[in-house]
N, C-alpha and C positions, 0 to 999 in steps of 0.2 A: 337383732338385727331387728329390725320393725318395718312395715309395710309405706309406703309413700302418706298414708294418712296419718299413722302412727301408731298405729299398733304395733306391739309384739309378736313376730312372725316362731322366731327362734333364741335361745340362750345358751351360752354353758354352764356349768355345774357353780361354776364359782359365783357368778350372781346370785344362785340361790343361798350360799354358803358367809356370800357377804350379806346383804342383804336381809334375809329371814323370812322371802316370800319363797315358798313352793315354785316348782315350775309349772302347775296346772294354773297359780294365781298369778303371776307375770304374765304369761300366755293371756291373763283374761283383761290385760292390766292396759292402757297405752301409754310409753315410755315415758311422755311428760309426769304423769304421776310420780314416779321415781327420786325425778329431781327437784319436787317443790310442794309445798303442802297447800292446797286448793285454795284458788283466792289470792294467792300471789302473786302478781304481776309482773314484780320485777324478775322473779324467776322461769314462766312463763316462757316472757320472752326471751332469755337466754336459751330454754330449749329449744325454741321453738324456733331462732336462728340455725345451731346446733340443725336441725333436721332440713332446714332450706339450705345448707351450702354444701355444695362437694367437697369440698376435703374445708371441714369447721374444726376448732380448736378453742377451747374457753375453759375457765375454769368453773366449776356447778357447785350447790350443796345435795348430797344426796341422801336421801332421809329413808331409814332402813325400814322395817315391819316393827320395830319396836320404840316406834319414834325419836331415834339418835338419829344426828346428820353428822357425815362428815365431808369435807371439803374433798375434791375429786378432779381431775385433768379427763376428759372427753376432748375422747375428736373424734367425729364424725368424714362418713365420706358413703358417696354412693355405690348401689351397685346393680348396674342393668343387665339383665337376664331373660332372653328375649325379649316380649311385649312390656316385662316386670319392669320395676324397680325399688331396690329395696336400700333400706341407710342404717349402714352397719356401724354400730357406735360404741368406743372400748373404752374405758371407765379404767383409769392409773391415782392407784390410791398414793397416798401419801409418803414419797421415800422411807422415812423415820419407822416405816411398819411394811416393812416389806412380807408380803405372803409368802405363805408357803404351802407349797405343793404336796400335791403327796399320792400315786399314783400305786394300783397295784404290781406284785413282782416282779421283774421281768421274764423269768424261769416262768413265771405260774402264766403268765398272759401268751406268750409263747406258746403253751401245753394246750388251752385254751382254742388260740390257733388255730392250731395242726388238729385239735380233736374235731373242734366242728371243721374244716376244708376236709376230712377225711370222712367225715359218716353222710352216707348216701338219704336215709331216711329224717324221717321228726323221730321217730323212734329210737333210732340209732346215735342220734346227738343228743337228745335229752337223754338218756342212761349215760354216755360218754362225759357230757358236762355237767351231769350231776353228779358222777361219781367225782370228778376230777375237782367238782365244788368240793364235795366233805373231803376229802385227800385236804389238801389247800387251808382250809378254814378250819378245821380242826372237827366238824361235827360228823352228829350220826348219825344225821336225814336228810336225803332232800328229798324236794319234789315241786313236781309241773300240774300247775291244778287249772282246769279252766273256770271260769267264771263265765254263768249263763243266767242271765237276767238276777236273780240275787241267791243263786245256788253256789256253792264252791264244789267242785269232785274233783279229789284227785287223780288226773290222766296217768301221768309217769314217776315213778320216785326212783332213788338213787341203790337202795338194795329194800330187803325184807326187813322191815321191822316193826315198831309196836304203834310209831310215833304217824307214818303215813300206810294207806295200803290202798290199789291200784282200784278206783270203781267205790270209794270212798266219799259218801256227799254228807254234806248240814248246809241250813241255811248261813249264807257269806257274813250275817250280821252277828253272826255269833264266833266266827272267827280272828284271829289276830290279823290274818289278808285284807279283811274289808279297813282296817287303817292304812292300807299301802293304794289299795284299788280307790278309796273315796278323797284322796288326800288330804288324810287329819295331820298327816308325820311327814318329813320333808321326802322325799323321793332319791333312792331308795331305803326303806325305813328300820335300824335295828332299836330292838328296846330287850331293855331284861322283859322273861315272859311274866305278866301278876298270875293272882289267882283267877280261872273262870274263866278266862280270855281262849282260852282255845279246851274242849274237854281234855286232848288225849298231850295235851304240851306244858297238859300244869309241872309234872318231872323236870321240864327243860329249864334251865337257868337263858340262856339267848336266843336271839330268831332275827333272823335276815333276810327281808322279802323287797321284791322290786316287782313292778307289775312286766309284764310283757303284751304289745302291742306288735300288732299284725296291721299295717300300714294306721290308717285312722285309729282304727277301733283297738280297743282294750280285750286282747286276746285269754289274760290269766293272770297267775303269776308266780313267781319261779319263789320258795320256798327250802331255809338251810337251817336248824337247833344248833344249839351245843347242848353239850352237860349244863349239869345240875352245878358240878364242880369249876364251871367255867367260873371264875372271877368279876365280869363282866360283859357289856355289849360287846361284840364283831368292832373293832377300825375303823378309820378312814379308809386303808384301800382294799379291806374285805368286804367293806359296803360294795365300791366301785368295782370289785370283782364280780363283784354278783351282777351288779348293774349293768356287765360288758357281757356277763352269760345270758342274762334276760333278750337284750337285744339281739345274738346270735340266734337264739331260739328263734326268736319273734321275727327277724329274718329268715327262717330255712322254714317256718310255717308259712309264710308269704311265698317261699319262692315254691314250697309243694302245692300251698291253690295254682297259683298260677300255671302253674305243667301240667295239672291238671284242666284248668280250663281249656289249652291250649292244646291236650288230646283232643276235648270235645270239638272243640274248633276245628279242628283236623280232621277227626270223623264225620261233620258236619258238612265241608267243603267234597267229601269223598263222594256225599251222598244229592247233591246239588243237582244232580243231571236228575234226580228221581225226583221230582215236581211233593209227589206222594209225600216224600220225608223232608222237602227240605224246609216245612215251614216246622213239623212239628217237635222244632227243638227251637231251647232258646242260645244256638249255640252263638249265634251275631252278638247278643246280651252278654254271652260271655270273653268273645271277643274283644268289644268295647269295653270290658271292668278290666282285665289281663291291659289292654296298652294304657287305657290310665293308668292302672295301678305301676306298669316297668316307666312312665311317663313323669309319675309323682316321685317314684324315685328316686328316678334320676335329675327331676328339679332338687333335693332336698341332698344331692349330693353333690350336685354344683353351690349349691347357695353356700356346705362347707366348706368348699375349695376356695369359693371369692371368699369366706371372713381371713383362711387362711395365706391364699396368695394373692387378691387384690390392696390390704393394706401396705401404706407404706413403711410402714416399718419392718425392721428385718429381725426374722426371728430362725433360731437353730436348735436343735435337740443332740444331747451329749453324752458322749456316757463320762463315768468318773473322773476316767483319768484326759479330758479335753478328746476325744477324739469324738469326730461328726456321725449322728447317726441321721439325720435328714433337714433340711432345712427346706424355706417357702423360696417363692420367686423374688419378690423384694432381694433376700439377699446376696441371690444371683444376679442379678438384672445392678444392684448396689455397688458389684467388686467387678464384674462381669466375666463374669465365670461360669461355665457349664458346672452342672449336678455334680460329674464325676470327678472333677477338680476338688469341689468340696470333701463327699460324702467319705467317711478310712479316714482321715484325714485327720489331723489335729487340728485345733480349731484355730492355737496362738502360733501359726504357722504359715495360715494365710498372710497373700500382698498385701492386705489392708495393713498390715503393723511391719509393714518390711520398711517402713522410712525411719523410723525408731528403733534402736533397742529398747529406752527408755518404755515405748508406750507397751512394746511386746513383752517385755519381761514383768510389769503392771498386768497386763491381760493374765499370764501364768499363774500370776500371785491370784488375780481373781477368781480364778478355776480353781485354783490349790483350798482357796478360801473354804470356797461353795462345797466341793469334795466333804469339806469334812462338817457341812454343815451352813455356813454362813454366808450369805445372799449380799451381795455387794451389788453398788449401782455410784456411777461418777461421769463429770466428763471427761471425752480423752479423744485425741486428734485419732483419722484416719483415715487411710488413700483407700477411696474408689477406682472406679476403672480409669479418671482424667483428671484428680485434683487431691489433695490432703483438704478434709472440711473434718467437722466438731459435731461428735453423736455424743447421745445421753443410753448409756452403757448398764446393761443389768446383768447380771448373773443369778440364776436360783436354784439352790439344790430343790430335788427332789426326791422323799425321802418314801420307807415301808415303812407298814408297821411295828417294825423294829426301831425304826428313827435311823436306820443305814440307807445313806443318798444310794440312791441307784442310778441316777439320770441327774442331768443339767442341763437348761434354759435357758442360753444368752436372747439379750434382745436388745437392736437399738434400733435408738431413733435417731434422724437426720434434724441435729439443729444448727447448723452452720450459718443462715440467715441470724439465725436469735442471735447468736455465741458473736458474730460479729458487729452486728450494729448492737450489742450492749457494751461489747469491748470499745468499739467506737467514741460512745457516748460517753464511757469512764474517762476517756482519754479529753474529751470534750472538756468535761467537769473538772479536773487537775489542769487542764490550761487556765481555763477560766477565771477557778479558782487562785492559781497562782499567782497571779498578773495582778489578779482585785490585789489582792493584799499587798504585793508591792507597790502599787502605782498608789492606792487608798494612803500610802504610810510616805511618799512623796508627795501625794499634795497636800498632804496634811503640812507638810515643811514649807510648801510653795503659800500655799494660804497666809501661812503662818508669817511668812519674812514679807509677803505683800503688805502685813499688818500693820507690822513694825518699823520698814525700813521706810523715810521720809524721801528720798532721790528717784524721783519719774523712773530714770532712766534704768535703776535696777529694780524698780517698780516691774519697767519691760522685758525685762530680760525673765525674772518669773514666770512671766503672764506668758511668756512665747514657749514655754518649757512645761507650764500647764497644759498650754493650746492643745503641747505636738500630744503629750498623752491622751489628752483626749479624743485626740483628731485618730491617735491612735486605737482607743478603745474603739471610735465608727467606725475602721477595718475589720479589727477587728470580730465586732458584731456583727457588718455584715458576713465575711465569712463564712461565719460560725452558720446563720440565718442558713447561706446558701450551700455547708454541711447538710445540715437537715432534712432540707428540700433535697437536697440530688438522693443521700441515703435511703429517706422516704418512697421517693418517686422510685429508688431501684428494687423496694421491697415487694412491690405494687406493681411492676411494669416489666413484661420480658421483651419490650422494642427491642429491635435491633437493628444497624445501619452498615451497610457495606463502607469494607473499612475507609478504601480511598476516597470514600465521599466525608467520611467521619474527620478524615482527615484532612480534606480542602477546606471542611465548614472552618474547620478551630484556627487553620492556619490565618485565617480575614482575621484575626485582633493584633498576631505580632505581623504583618505588615504595612502596619501603622506607624510601627519606629522602630524598623531595623532598616537598613540596605537591602537584604535579600535573605528569603526565603527559598531555600527549595524544596521538595518533596522525591525523593527516592525511591522508588519502588521494585525493588530486589524481592518479588514475592513470582514461585513459577509462574510460567504460562498456564492463561490459563483459568486459574487459582483467583477466586477474589472472594475472599472468608469475612461473614458480619459479626462483628461483638452487638454488644449492648450498646444502646444509645449512650448510658449516660457517660462512656468512657471517654465523649466529644469534650464533657468539664474537663476531665481530668488532661487533656492530652493541652486543652486551649489556655489552662494554667499552667503546664511545662513550659510553652512557645510565651505566655503573657513573661513568668519570671526571666525565661532566659532573654528574653526582649529587654527587659530591667538591669540585666545585667551583662548586656553588650554594649559598643562602641555604637554610637548612632551613627558616624560616617561611614564606618569598616566593618560593622556589625552583618554576622552571618551566621544563621539557623538553616540544617538541615534537618529531616523531620526522616526515617530509613524506613520502610516495612520488608518486615522479613519473616520467613516462616523457622522459627525456633526450636519445631520438634511437632508432631506428627499432631494436626488442629490445633497446635499452639501459634498463636502470631505475636512478633516481636514489633513495636512499638520505637525506636530510639528519636531524643530528639536531642541533637550538639548545637553547642553555639562555642564560638569564638572568645571570648566574652572573660569577663578575670576569675570566675569560679567559684563554683558552692563553695562558703562555708562548712565547715566541719561538722554544724550543729546542725546546721537545714537538711547536710546529705546524710546525716543520723537521721532525721525524722524520718528520710522514704528508705532509708536503709532496714530501718528497725523500729517506725513510729516513736519514738523515743521523742518525747515531748515538752518534759523541764526545760530545753533549752530557747525556745521559742518566745521572740518579746516583739512580734507586732504581725503586722493579717500576714506578709509574704510568708511565712513559716506556718502561718494556720493553712493555707494555701497547699502549700506542700501536705499537708499532714492530711488535705482532703484528698489531695491524687492519692496518695500511699492508703484511703481508706476505700476511695471508690475500686481501684484494685486486688485489695482483698476482695471489696464485697466479693466480685464476680469469679471469683479463684482464681488472681492471677498474682503477679509476686513484681515486685522494683529492683535493678539493680544500677552503680549507681560508679562513676568513672571519670573523676575529679584531677584535672592538668595541668601548667601554667598555662596549657593554650587553649584550655575553655574547659566542660561542662558536660559530660555523656549519660544521661537519663534513659532507662529503654525498661519500657512497661511488656509484661510476658502475659497472657493472657490468652485464655482456651477459645477457642473460636466459639460462636454459640450453638450448633450442630453438637459439641460437645456438649456445652452444660447441661447437669443436673437439674434439673426444678427440685429449689431448695427447699423445706417446711417449716 
């Protein structure tokens, strides 16, 4: 998270582990320094663009502390808290290298939480947490030491031991704690104790320490030492346990300080009627300090809440068996659920997957693989509160120090628009490639015949065939250009138009070619839904196609508006023509493009693309009496902004 000026104000621990920078180093640099080498104009421009956009996504080069570079997908969005604006930037590592997360065992964490909540004083909290830490870590001693200037002094210990004694003090520079406090090692620090680093620790084989912060200041350090028989340093989960313990102690110390300040404030207020005493205390300063401290804590909590709950990506924490532990607001909004509908329920049984047993089974399979320690990432269809879309779905295992999975993290990023746009482009590429190959073969034969035939009449027939192919390509090229323009506009525009006005404008083209065009409005009284304005192109194309298939003198086209479901609108175009050929009906139903051999068929392909792009569907009914095509589209009020 960075301020509007670009300086980093907060990061997660994973950023330090990926980049190799300590948290202190990250908080002292601008965000742009992570993505480019100094003086690289292109990279600077990329980062500047991301920071200036409300919802920006791009691929950038992440430069780590050791000089290595990795291409990552970055997504930035702004969060406004009071008068301040922050930019949240998430980095997505390449899928081929899934990140494995590590957290302390749930049982130990719950015991830590319970001990911290039940303790009343700082002394009681420190004693209970240090004892719990020694038990969980397998350490034989633990201590909370106060750092005052350059002096290290032990305040609380887990128990009596030869390692730590309450009141023991020495110069900070002679202790391992100095490595933690000065940030010479990544925080929290663990390493095997070396000779001479601490006079009382020479006999012990491993050490874990983390700084204890109170507000914005460093209070001291919490430490645990292992036995000489320990084979190596403490593991990742154990280090994070130490870090959590340090945070609890820092919060408890800050809470106790603020309580004492508040007591002084209350005593001062009681003497406010006695002028002789009212100005003899610095109670006003204490009250202001207490207020600022409380406000800063709330501000920090709101920042973290913003990172978790104001992202467009949905995230959930699961038990290894797939039961939901917690989920963020984006997940609930995406599915239209309440938190009670999700927590405690199987994730794979959520209504998101109800549209397809195949999709649901694949989710179960991904969860089972993650429970066995294997990450999974793939694109899948999901039903949100209104429609079926596409998400980039990820499941990651969370393991303890023994390598056992104790939690799963699932993430989903809505890529419906990108997926549809990609699919549509692929369709058009196949269409053009197919016809280009066939027509070039024909042109080669026809031009060869023109060269060899002496009969001018025969040459004229071949010339007409060549001209027909060229005309067809002119028509197809125009339709292709129109499709590209329409789809591009839809990606960047959320403009809507009342459905009755949209249809009225689209019928203007058909009125020029058929005897009669009627509009029938079967929508409920007082209901005037708005649809994406781009739908006018789809309706206009259907009307033009119906006009071409209808006898001039007896032609009749009817456009019917109806409400097909809650917040969904049906636009039906019916004609009394000779009927839509099966190949073109297939284009509308399934998107199958192989049989297309003229611009009109590509125009129908455009109709389907537009409807699918806005989250709708198409149905076709062809009879001897004509053709009936219905576009089923969600009204704009129910459309979700697609990323």
